[in-house]
Short mmCIF file of the C-alpha atoms (twelve columns), coordinates in Angstrom:
data_MODEL
# 
_entry.id   MODEL 
# 
loop_
_atom_site.group_PDB 
_atom_site.id 
_atom_site.type_symbol 
_atom_site.label_atom_id 
_atom_site.label_alt_id 
_atom_site.label_comp_id 
_atom_site.label_asym_id 
_atom_site.label_seq_id 
_atom_site.Cartn_x 
_atom_site.Cartn_y 
_atom_site.Cartn_z 
_atom_site.pdbx_PDB_model_num 
ATOM 1   C CA . MET A 1   -11.544 -22.221 -18.907 1 
ATOM 2   C CA . ASN A 2   -7.934  -23.304 -18.761 1 
ATOM 3   C CA . SER A 3   -6.543  -22.445 -15.297 1 
ATOM 4   C CA . ASP A 4   -3.354  -21.081 -16.779 1 
ATOM 5   C CA . ASN A 5   -5.252  -18.733 -19.018 1 
ATOM 6   C CA . THR A 6   -7.143  -17.605 -15.983 1 
ATOM 7   C CA . ALA A 7   -3.949  -16.864 -14.222 1 
ATOM 8   C CA . GLY A 8   -2.485  -15.069 -17.164 1 
ATOM 9   C CA . ASP A 9   -5.601  -12.875 -17.506 1 
ATOM 10  C CA . HIS A 10  -5.369  -12.015 -13.747 1 
ATOM 11  C CA . PHE A 11  -1.793  -11.138 -14.026 1 
ATOM 12  C CA . GLY A 12  -2.336  -8.840  -16.953 1 
ATOM 13  C CA . THR A 13  -5.163  -7.163  -15.082 1 
ATOM 14  C CA . ALA A 14  -2.890  -7.005  -11.933 1 
ATOM 15  C CA . LEU A 15  -0.057  -5.500  -13.752 1 
ATOM 16  C CA . ALA A 16  -2.271  -2.945  -15.569 1 
ATOM 17  C CA . TYR A 17  -3.597  -1.892  -11.992 1 
ATOM 18  C CA . LEU A 18  -0.231  -1.661  -10.603 1 
ATOM 19  C CA . MET A 19  1.210   0.447   -13.348 1 
ATOM 20  C CA . LEU A 20  -1.762  2.740   -13.106 1 
ATOM 21  C CA . GLY A 21  -0.880  3.004   -9.425  1 
ATOM 22  C CA . VAL A 22  2.765   3.698   -10.072 1 
ATOM 23  C CA . VAL A 23  2.249   6.398   -12.829 1 
ATOM 24  C CA . ALA A 24  -0.461  8.116   -10.523 1 
ATOM 25  C CA . GLY A 25  1.701   7.996   -7.595  1 
ATOM 26  C CA . LEU A 26  4.699   9.620   -9.594  1 
ATOM 27  C CA . ALA A 27  2.334   12.312  -10.809 1 
ATOM 28  C CA . LEU A 28  1.100   12.962  -7.171  1 
ATOM 29  C CA . ASP A 29  4.876   13.180  -6.072  1 
ATOM 30  C CA . LEU A 30  5.520   15.767  -8.805  1 
ATOM 31  C CA . CYS A 31  2.468   17.888  -7.769  1 
ATOM 32  C CA . ALA A 32  3.398   17.753  -4.332  1 
ATOM 33  C CA . LYS A 33  7.090   18.853  -4.788  1 
ATOM 34  C CA . TRP A 34  5.726   21.750  -6.880  1 
ATOM 35  C CA . LEU A 35  3.075   22.738  -4.353  1 
ATOM 36  C CA . LEU A 36  5.160   22.391  -1.253  1 
ATOM 37  C CA . ALA A 37  7.525   25.148  -2.430  1 
ATOM 38  C CA . ASP A 38  4.765   27.691  -1.801  1 
ATOM 39  C CA . TYR A 39  2.097   25.889  0.586   1 
ATOM 40  C CA . SER A 40  2.463   24.357  3.926   1 
ATOM 41  C CA . LEU A 41  2.621   20.533  4.373   1 
ATOM 42  C CA . GLU A 42  -0.597  20.683  6.494   1 
ATOM 43  C CA . GLN A 43  -2.405  22.433  3.633   1 
ATOM 44  C CA . PHE A 44  -1.132  19.997  1.003   1 
ATOM 45  C CA . VAL A 45  -2.216  16.922  2.842   1 
ATOM 46  C CA . PHE A 46  -5.695  18.394  3.772   1 
ATOM 47  C CA . LEU A 47  -6.427  19.500  0.267   1 
ATOM 48  C CA . ARG A 48  -4.891  16.372  -1.488  1 
ATOM 49  C CA . SER A 49  -7.018  14.246  0.904   1 
ATOM 50  C CA . ALA A 50  -10.077 16.239  0.469   1 
ATOM 51  C CA . PHE A 51  -10.076 15.890  -3.211  1 
ATOM 52  C CA . GLY A 52  -9.025  12.341  -2.907  1 
ATOM 53  C CA . VAL A 53  -12.002 11.459  -0.619  1 
ATOM 54  C CA . THR A 54  -14.285 13.395  -3.020  1 
ATOM 55  C CA . PHE A 55  -13.072 11.347  -6.147  1 
ATOM 56  C CA . PHE A 56  -13.575 8.181   -4.097  1 
ATOM 57  C CA . LEU A 57  -17.173 8.933   -3.257  1 
ATOM 58  C CA . LEU A 58  -18.012 9.937   -6.822  1 
ATOM 59  C CA . ALA A 59  -16.592 6.642   -7.873  1 
ATOM 60  C CA . SER A 60  -18.135 4.637   -5.293  1 
ATOM 61  C CA . ARG A 61  -20.913 3.064   -7.419  1 
ATOM 62  C CA . TRP A 62  -18.357 1.325   -9.414  1 
ATOM 63  C CA . TYR A 63  -17.093 -0.277  -6.160  1 
ATOM 64  C CA . GLY A 64  -20.513 -1.499  -4.845  1 
ATOM 65  C CA . GLY A 65  -21.669 1.686   -3.343  1 
ATOM 66  C CA . LEU A 66  -21.262 3.060   0.271   1 
ATOM 67  C CA . GLY A 67  -22.494 -0.178  1.456   1 
ATOM 68  C CA . SER A 68  -19.017 -1.765  0.657   1 
ATOM 69  C CA . LEU A 69  -17.538 0.514   3.353   1 
ATOM 70  C CA . GLN A 70  -19.378 -1.480  6.055   1 
ATOM 71  C CA . THR A 71  -16.807 -3.505  8.207   1 
ATOM 72  C CA . SER A 72  -16.487 -5.160  11.501  1 
ATOM 73  C CA . ARG A 73  -12.727 -4.761  11.515  1 
ATOM 74  C CA . TRP A 74  -12.405 -1.233  12.686  1 
ATOM 75  C CA . GLN A 75  -9.326  -1.803  14.654  1 
ATOM 76  C CA . TRP A 76  -7.340  -2.733  11.562  1 
ATOM 77  C CA . HIS A 77  -8.697  0.088   9.722   1 
ATOM 78  C CA . LEU A 78  -7.782  2.531   12.491  1 
ATOM 79  C CA . LEU A 79  -4.238  1.130   12.415  1 
ATOM 80  C CA . ARG A 80  -4.100  1.582   8.754   1 
ATOM 81  C CA . THR A 81  -5.346  5.109   9.027   1 
ATOM 82  C CA . ILE A 82  -2.486  5.891   11.537  1 
ATOM 83  C CA . LEU A 83  0.077   4.299   9.148   1 
ATOM 84  C CA . ALA A 84  -1.303  6.177   6.332   1 
ATOM 85  C CA . THR A 85  -0.962  9.441   8.156   1 
ATOM 86  C CA . GLY A 86  2.570   8.663   9.162   1 
ATOM 87  C CA . ALA A 87  3.569   7.676   5.607   1 
ATOM 88  C CA . MET A 88  1.896   10.797  3.976   1 
ATOM 89  C CA . PHE A 89  3.300   13.205  6.464   1 
ATOM 90  C CA . GLY A 90  6.752   11.705  6.525   1 
ATOM 91  C CA . PHE A 91  7.190   11.072  2.913   1 
ATOM 92  C CA . PHE A 92  5.956   14.610  1.780   1 
ATOM 93  C CA . TYR A 93  7.965   16.364  4.553   1 
ATOM 94  C CA . GLY A 94  11.135  14.680  3.331   1 
ATOM 95  C CA . LEU A 95  10.123  15.132  -0.490  1 
ATOM 96  C CA . ASN A 96  10.138  18.836  0.257   1 
ATOM 97  C CA . TYR A 97  13.718  18.931  1.347   1 
ATOM 98  C CA . MET A 98  15.183  16.322  -0.791  1 
ATOM 99  C CA . PRO A 99  15.709  15.595  -4.551  1 
ATOM 100 C CA . LEU A 100 12.803  13.632  -5.838  1 
ATOM 101 C CA . VAL A 101 14.838  10.554  -6.834  1 
ATOM 102 C CA . ASN A 102 16.538  10.548  -3.478  1 
ATOM 103 C CA . ALA A 103 13.384  10.442  -1.612  1 
ATOM 104 C CA . LEU A 104 11.900  7.726   -3.865  1 
ATOM 105 C CA . THR A 105 15.015  5.592   -3.589  1 
ATOM 106 C CA . ILE A 106 14.760  5.593   0.265   1 
ATOM 107 C CA . ALA A 107 11.121  5.048   0.082   1 
ATOM 108 C CA . PHE A 108 11.639  1.794   -2.009  1 
ATOM 109 C CA . THR A 109 12.959  0.127   1.009   1 
ATOM 110 C CA . ALA A 110 9.255   -0.578  1.890   1 
ATOM 111 C CA . PRO A 111 9.123   -3.924  -0.127  1 
ATOM 112 C CA . LEU A 112 12.198  -4.946  1.799   1 
ATOM 113 C CA . ILE A 113 10.565  -4.224  5.017   1 
ATOM 114 C CA . VAL A 114 7.510   -5.950  3.923   1 
ATOM 115 C CA . THR A 115 9.680   -9.087  3.609   1 
ATOM 116 C CA . ALA A 116 10.798  -8.656  7.335   1 
ATOM 117 C CA . LEU A 117 7.206   -7.887  8.518   1 
ATOM 118 C CA . SER A 118 5.610   -10.710 6.700   1 
ATOM 119 C CA . VAL A 119 7.120   -13.254 9.239   1 
ATOM 120 C CA . PRO A 120 5.460   -12.008 12.531  1 
ATOM 121 C CA . PHE A 121 2.486   -10.675 10.910  1 
ATOM 122 C CA . LEU A 122 1.490   -12.962 8.095   1 
ATOM 123 C CA . GLY A 123 3.291   -16.032 9.196   1 
ATOM 124 C CA . GLU A 124 5.291   -16.421 6.212   1 
ATOM 125 C CA . HIS A 125 8.597   -18.160 5.965   1 
ATOM 126 C CA . VAL A 126 11.631  -16.135 5.003   1 
ATOM 127 C CA . GLY A 127 14.838  -18.091 4.369   1 
ATOM 128 C CA . TRP A 128 18.268  -16.936 5.244   1 
ATOM 129 C CA . ARG A 129 18.977  -15.784 1.746   1 
ATOM 130 C CA . ARG A 130 16.122  -13.335 1.621   1 
ATOM 131 C CA . TRP A 131 17.250  -12.088 5.151   1 
ATOM 132 C CA . ILE A 132 20.618  -11.405 3.531   1 
ATOM 133 C CA . ALA A 133 18.876  -9.536  0.752   1 
ATOM 134 C CA . VAL A 134 16.868  -7.391  3.206   1 
ATOM 135 C CA . ILE A 135 20.226  -6.483  5.097   1 
ATOM 136 C CA . ALA A 136 21.844  -5.756  1.740   1 
ATOM 137 C CA . GLY A 137 18.947  -3.391  0.834   1 
ATOM 138 C CA . PHE A 138 19.231  -1.442  4.100   1 
ATOM 139 C CA . THR A 139 23.042  -1.362  3.417   1 
ATOM 140 C CA . GLY A 140 21.892  0.584   0.071   1 
ATOM 141 C CA . VAL A 141 20.028  3.095   2.321   1 
ATOM 142 C CA . VAL A 142 23.409  3.711   4.216   1 
ATOM 143 C CA . ILE A 143 25.201  4.275   0.988   1 
ATOM 144 C CA . VAL A 144 22.560  6.804   -0.134  1 
ATOM 145 C CA . LEU A 145 22.523  8.694   3.136   1 
ATOM 146 C CA . ARG A 146 26.294  8.546   3.780   1 
ATOM 147 C CA . PRO A 147 25.955  9.446   7.558   1 
ATOM 148 C CA . ASP A 148 29.447  10.497  7.859   1 
ATOM 149 C CA . GLN A 149 28.665  13.251  5.265   1 
ATOM 150 C CA . GLY A 150 25.921  14.671  7.059   1 
ATOM 151 C CA . MET A 151 23.180  13.284  4.698   1 
ATOM 152 C CA . LEU A 152 21.321  11.628  7.750   1 
ATOM 153 C CA . THR A 153 18.899  14.526  8.055   1 
ATOM 154 C CA . PRO A 154 15.346  14.907  9.521   1 
ATOM 155 C CA . ALA A 155 14.127  14.884  6.044   1 
ATOM 156 C CA . SER A 156 15.742  11.512  5.337   1 
ATOM 157 C CA . LEU A 157 14.782  10.007  8.680   1 
ATOM 158 C CA . ALA A 158 11.045  11.147  7.884   1 
ATOM 159 C CA . VAL A 159 11.271  9.237   4.428   1 
ATOM 160 C CA . ILE A 160 12.554  6.060   6.306   1 
ATOM 161 C CA . ALA A 161 9.645   6.408   8.848   1 
ATOM 162 C CA . ALA A 162 7.254   6.709   5.969   1 
ATOM 163 C CA . ALA A 163 8.710   3.564   4.222   1 
ATOM 164 C CA . PHE A 164 7.986   1.506   7.586   1 
ATOM 165 C CA . CYS A 165 4.407   2.988   7.609   1 
ATOM 166 C CA . TRP A 166 4.104   2.008   3.843   1 
ATOM 167 C CA . ALA A 167 5.156   -1.400  4.563   1 
ATOM 168 C CA . GLY A 168 2.547   -1.696  7.282   1 
ATOM 169 C CA . LEU A 169 -0.105  -0.784  4.840   1 
ATOM 170 C CA . THR A 170 0.893   -3.334  2.449   1 
ATOM 171 C CA . VAL A 171 1.127   -5.966  5.008   1 
ATOM 172 C CA . THR A 172 -2.271  -5.018  6.547   1 
ATOM 173 C CA . ALA A 173 -3.831  -4.843  3.033   1 
ATOM 174 C CA . ARG A 174 -2.757  -8.496  2.321   1 
ATOM 175 C CA . LYS A 175 -4.172  -9.509  5.761   1 
ATOM 176 C CA . LEU A 176 -7.563  -7.898  5.029   1 
ATOM 177 C CA . ALA A 177 -7.874  -8.581  1.363   1 
ATOM 178 C CA . THR A 178 -10.093 -11.487 1.857   1 
ATOM 179 C CA . THR A 179 -12.734 -9.829  4.096   1 
ATOM 180 C CA . GLU A 180 -12.503 -6.090  3.083   1 
ATOM 181 C CA . SER A 181 -13.266 -4.341  -0.253  1 
ATOM 182 C CA . SER A 182 -10.793 -2.450  -2.307  1 
ATOM 183 C CA . PHE A 183 -12.921 0.656   -1.780  1 
ATOM 184 C CA . SER A 184 -12.740 0.376   1.934   1 
ATOM 185 C CA . LEU A 185 -9.137  -0.369  2.017   1 
ATOM 186 C CA . SER A 186 -8.454  2.825   -0.035  1 
ATOM 187 C CA . ILE A 187 -10.879 5.429   1.206   1 
ATOM 188 C CA . TYR A 188 -10.238 5.037   4.968   1 
ATOM 189 C CA . ILE A 189 -6.652  5.674   4.652   1 
ATOM 190 C CA . THR A 190 -7.361  8.769   2.581   1 
ATOM 191 C CA . ALA A 191 -9.918  10.135  4.935   1 
ATOM 192 C CA . GLY A 192 -7.578  9.718   7.943   1 
ATOM 193 C CA . PRO A 193 -4.913  12.080  7.007   1 
ATOM 194 C CA . LEU A 194 -7.683  14.576  5.985   1 
ATOM 195 C CA . LEU A 195 -9.068  14.546  9.551   1 
ATOM 196 C CA . VAL A 196 -5.670  14.872  11.109  1 
ATOM 197 C CA . SER A 197 -4.464  17.646  8.912   1 
ATOM 198 C CA . SER A 198 -7.565  19.612  9.693   1 
ATOM 199 C CA . PHE A 199 -6.478  20.075  13.170  1 
ATOM 200 C CA . PHE A 200 -3.179  21.649  12.148  1 
ATOM 201 C CA . LEU A 201 -4.625  23.744  9.346   1 
ATOM 202 C CA . SER A 202 -5.231  27.056  11.303  1 
ATOM 203 C CA . GLY A 203 -2.436  29.383  10.691  1 
ATOM 204 C CA . ASN A 204 -0.888  27.267  7.825   1 
ATOM 205 C CA . TYR A 205 -3.414  28.002  5.197   1 
ATOM 206 C CA . THR A 206 -2.572  30.232  2.136   1 
ATOM 207 C CA . THR A 207 -5.233  30.875  -0.583  1 
ATOM 208 C CA . PRO A 208 -4.101  28.954  -3.582  1 
ATOM 209 C CA . THR A 209 -3.756  30.391  -7.021  1 
ATOM 210 C CA . PHE A 210 -5.901  29.178  -10.080 1 
ATOM 211 C CA . ASN A 211 -2.887  27.219  -11.209 1 
ATOM 212 C CA . ALA A 212 -2.344  25.722  -7.613  1 
ATOM 213 C CA . TRP A 213 -5.934  24.720  -7.407  1 
ATOM 214 C CA . ILE A 214 -5.396  22.737  -10.649 1 
ATOM 215 C CA . LEU A 215 -2.402  21.072  -9.025  1 
ATOM 216 C CA . PHE A 216 -4.258  20.346  -5.812  1 
ATOM 217 C CA . ILE A 217 -7.133  18.752  -7.689  1 
ATOM 218 C CA . ALA A 218 -4.735  16.764  -9.790  1 
ATOM 219 C CA . ALA A 219 -2.916  15.520  -6.564  1 
ATOM 220 C CA . GLY A 220 -6.288  14.541  -5.053  1 
ATOM 221 C CA . LEU A 221 -7.107  12.483  -8.306  1 
ATOM 222 C CA . CYS A 222 -3.686  10.954  -8.591  1 
ATOM 223 C CA . SER A 223 -3.838  9.895   -4.966  1 
ATOM 224 C CA . ALA A 224 -7.305  8.136   -5.531  1 
ATOM 225 C CA . LEU A 225 -5.945  6.540   -8.669  1 
ATOM 226 C CA . ALA A 226 -2.667  5.418   -6.849  1 
ATOM 227 C CA . TRP A 227 -4.428  3.706   -4.100  1 
ATOM 228 C CA . VAL A 228 -7.011  2.015   -6.382  1 
ATOM 229 C CA . GLY A 229 -4.214  0.846   -8.717  1 
ATOM 230 C CA . ILE A 230 -1.979  -0.442  -6.101  1 
ATOM 231 C CA . VAL A 231 -4.529  -2.123  -3.902  1 
ATOM 232 C CA . GLY A 232 -6.212  -3.439  -7.028  1 
ATOM 233 C CA . GLY A 233 -2.872  -4.942  -8.530  1 
ATOM 234 C CA . TYR A 234 -2.053  -6.627  -5.261  1 
ATOM 235 C CA . ARG A 235 -5.353  -8.265  -4.727  1 
ATOM 236 C CA . ARG A 236 -5.082  -10.059 -8.067  1 
ATOM 237 C CA . ALA A 237 -1.563  -11.221 -8.175  1 
ATOM 238 C CA . PRO A 238 1.182   -12.347 -5.863  1 
ATOM 239 C CA . PRO A 239 3.080   -9.181  -4.480  1 
ATOM 240 C CA . VAL A 240 6.443   -11.066 -5.197  1 
ATOM 241 C CA . VAL A 241 5.695   -10.948 -8.846  1 
ATOM 242 C CA . LEU A 242 4.387   -7.378  -9.230  1 
ATOM 243 C CA . ALA A 243 7.101   -5.761  -6.826  1 
ATOM 244 C CA . PRO A 244 9.857   -5.432  -9.611  1 
ATOM 245 C CA . PHE A 245 7.517   -3.229  -11.701 1 
ATOM 246 C CA . GLU A 246 7.140   -0.664  -8.938  1 
ATOM 247 C CA . TYR A 247 10.887  0.302   -9.453  1 
ATOM 248 C CA . THR A 248 9.989   1.913   -12.946 1 
ATOM 249 C CA . ALA A 249 9.059   4.972   -10.779 1 
ATOM 250 C CA . LEU A 250 12.599  5.468   -10.057 1 
ATOM 251 C CA . ILE A 251 13.318  6.087   -13.683 1 
ATOM 252 C CA . GLY A 252 10.347  8.468   -14.118 1 
ATOM 253 C CA . ALA A 253 11.508  10.177  -10.881 1 
ATOM 254 C CA . ALA A 254 15.092  10.725  -12.184 1 
ATOM 255 C CA . ILE A 255 13.853  11.966  -15.621 1 
ATOM 256 C CA . ALA A 256 11.335  14.247  -14.016 1 
ATOM 257 C CA . GLY A 257 13.757  15.640  -11.388 1 
ATOM 258 C CA . TYR A 258 16.272  16.446  -14.094 1 
ATOM 259 C CA . LEU A 259 13.962  18.045  -16.465 1 
ATOM 260 C CA . ILE A 260 11.905  20.228  -14.036 1 
ATOM 261 C CA . TRP A 261 14.210  20.896  -11.077 1 
ATOM 262 C CA . ASP A 262 17.693  20.112  -12.680 1 
ATOM 263 C CA . GLU A 263 18.303  17.447  -10.051 1 
ATOM 264 C CA . VAL A 264 21.173  14.964  -10.965 1 
ATOM 265 C CA . PRO A 265 21.551  12.016  -8.535  1 
ATOM 266 C CA . ASP A 266 25.263  11.641  -7.633  1 
ATOM 267 C CA . ARG A 267 27.064  8.234   -7.795  1 
ATOM 268 C CA . TRP A 268 26.299  7.360   -4.220  1 
ATOM 269 C CA . VAL A 269 22.518  7.670   -4.671  1 
ATOM 270 C CA . ILE A 270 22.865  5.656   -7.921  1 
ATOM 271 C CA . THR A 271 24.996  2.878   -6.313  1 
ATOM 272 C CA . GLY A 272 22.722  2.661   -3.218  1 
ATOM 273 C CA . GLY A 273 19.517  2.675   -5.347  1 
ATOM 274 C CA . LEU A 274 20.939  -0.280  -7.505  1 
ATOM 275 C CA . VAL A 275 21.719  -2.121  -4.275  1 
ATOM 276 C CA . ILE A 276 18.248  -1.625  -3.056  1 
ATOM 277 C CA . ILE A 277 16.730  -2.525  -6.415  1 
ATOM 278 C CA . ALA A 278 18.975  -5.721  -6.677  1 
ATOM 279 C CA . SER A 279 17.830  -6.767  -3.088  1 
ATOM 280 C CA . GLY A 280 14.281  -6.449  -3.812  1 
ATOM 281 C CA . ILE A 281 14.553  -8.194  -7.235  1 
ATOM 282 C CA . TYR A 282 16.723  -11.129 -5.636  1 
ATOM 283 C CA . ILE A 283 13.863  -11.531 -3.183  1 
ATOM 284 C CA . VAL A 284 11.570  -11.936 -6.190  1 
ATOM 285 C CA . TYR A 285 13.893  -14.421 -7.656  1 
ATOM 286 C CA . ARG A 286 13.923  -16.670 -4.658  1 
ATOM 287 C CA . GLU A 287 10.138  -16.736 -4.690  1 
ATOM 288 C CA . VAL A 288 9.972   -17.695 -8.480  1 
ATOM 289 C CA . GLY A 289 10.365  -21.175 -7.593  1 
ATOM 290 C CA . ASN A 290 6.917   -21.226 -6.156  1 
ATOM 291 C CA . ALA A 291 4.540   -22.977 -8.330  1 
ATOM 292 C CA . ILE A 292 1.829   -20.302 -8.189  1 
ATOM 293 C CA . VAL A 293 4.279   -17.609 -9.148  1 
ATOM 294 C CA . SER A 294 5.874   -19.616 -11.852 1 
ATOM 295 C CA . ARG A 295 2.372   -20.208 -13.452 1 
ATOM 296 C CA . TYR A 296 1.651   -16.499 -13.438 1 
ATOM 297 C CA . ILE A 297 4.887   -15.618 -15.117 1 
ATOM 298 C CA . ARG A 298 4.494   -18.670 -17.761 1 
ATOM 299 C CA . THR A 299 1.014   -17.924 -18.601 1 
ATOM 300 C CA . PHE A 300 1.687   -14.238 -18.966 1 
ATOM 301 C CA . THR A 301 4.481   -14.804 -21.179 1 
ATOM 302 C CA . ALA A 302 2.562   -17.260 -23.256 1 
ATOM 303 C CA . SER A 303 -0.488  -15.100 -23.499 1 
ATOM 304 C CA . SER A 304 1.677   -12.018 -24.538 1 
ATOM 305 C CA . ALA A 305 3.294   -14.101 -27.350 1 
ATOM 306 C CA . ALA A 306 0.018   -15.291 -28.548 1 
ATOM 307 C CA . ALA A 307 -1.346  -11.798 -28.617 1 
ATOM 308 C CA . ILE A 308 1.747   -10.564 -30.665 1 
ATOM 309 C CA . SER A 309 1.507   -13.569 -32.908 1 
ATOM 310 C CA . LYS A 310 -2.069  -12.753 -33.646 1 
ATOM 311 C CA . ARG A 311 -1.405  -9.107  -34.415 1 
ATOM 312 C CA . LEU A 312 1.363   -9.958  -36.796 1 
ATOM 313 C CA . ARG A 313 -1.038  -12.572 -38.659 1 
ATOM 314 C CA . ASP A 314 -3.641  -9.734  -38.739 1 
ATOM 315 C CA . VAL A 315 -1.115  -7.378  -40.266 1 
ATOM 316 C CA . ARG A 316 -0.222  -9.912  -43.015 1 
ATOM 317 C CA . LYS A 317 -3.761  -10.337 -43.903 1 
# 
């Protein structure tokens, strides 16, 4: 089989996985913002994680069974569990007190943080242009937060901390991808917050209504699909190629926030968001010269064009 065709197939599969993760993650955020208005953060994390682990276990046979959870790298999984707990509590705490698109805009500094962390942890080379892009991205965060206007709140700081934790999860996933299964990389970081939140559940639990149970179950399912999608995507294609597609979540968040909660991002959030997105895309642009990345883009474009051409020929027949 032609290697370019194989690369194109891998990229198409990777993109499908990633978009599944993006859509599921946005749906999870919508469930969370709705539920956190009436239920505690500890209860949300506990039930979301409980249902997430349940869905993972039910699907285990599609991922090699429970035997695929075996690992000799417990220290890394423990670190990832800690990072996942910080990411989950930090982001959902901030989401409860911020407009949805504001929280996601700040959270999308994670790809920039990944670039910075890839130097000490993955030994990758990052040139001065990409360092400037990283600095510009954090300038976008300052624009969004406007410290002199009192926007630097505990909620926004929690989301920033969550972004650092999320970046750590991405970097460690790349480091463990060659030895660990997608199943183990996903389920351990879901079980960790479940365990931690259980210690804080006493006195913070309210019996959910029927509709709330539906949302809690949906949140658990979406969390499982989000992890599977994102881990599955980044295992199949270079992160630098897939990263821009994650920004589509901001569009969905802006639309959902406006339609459901009448949230309208102001000009500072839009400006800062554009700076953050531009910085992330520039980092991708700097990497496009890499032969592997170029091949993925070229073959994906070619395979897409071929598919469209074939469909048109079928229609004409």
